[in-house]
N, C-alpha and C positions, 0 to 999 in steps of 0.2 A: 393892769393895775386898777385897784378899786378906788373910786372917789369917796373919801371919807366924809364928804359934805352931802352925799346923796343918801338921804334917809331911807329910801326904799331898798337900796343895796345893803345898807347896814342892817336893816330889819330882816332881810332875807338871810344874811349871813348868821345873825343871831338865831333865827329859827332853825337853820340847818345845824348849827352847833348844838342847840338844845335837843334836836332829834337824835343826833349822833351820840351825845354824852348822857342824855337823860337828866341833865342838870338844869337848874334855873340859869338863864342867861339874861342879864339886864342890858337893855339897849333902848332904842327909840322905835316907834312904829313908822310907817311910811310917811305920815304927816308930821313927824318930829315930836310926838308926845311920848312921855315916859312909858316904857312897856317892859314886861318881863315875859320871856318865852319859857314855857314848861312843857316838856315833851313835844315841842314844836308848836304848841298852841299859844296864841297871843293873849296875854292877860295884862291888866293894869295894876299898878301898885302905888301905895302911899304909906306914910308912917303916921300913926296916931298915938301920941304918948309913948314913943319908943316901941310900938308894936307894928310890925309890918302887916299891912292889909293887902291881900291879893284878890282881885275881883275881875270879872269880865264885863263886857259892854251890856249884857242883859241884866246883870246885877245892878249896874249903874243906872239903867233905865228904871228899874223897879224902885230903887232908892229915891230917884228924882220924883217919881210919881207919889211916893209915900210922903216925902218931905214937903212937897209943894202942893199936896192935895189935888193933884191932877188925875189921880186914879179914879176911874168910874166904876 
C-alpha cells in the first residue's frame, strides 16, 4: 500500500502516470511543492490572472536573477 503522506512516492506515481498517458499530471514534488509532470518531466505551475504558467527550475532561476538584479 502507498503512503499518501509520502511526497516522494506521490511524485513518482505522478511521473509514471504522465509517462504512460502523455498527459499533464498535477501532484507535488518530493519536497511537497506544487508540481506538474508532462511526459514524465517535472515542471512547476502557477496561475497569474487565470492563465496557467508552467515553468521549470531553470526558468525560475533566470527570472530570479532578472527580477532581483543578481544576473552578472
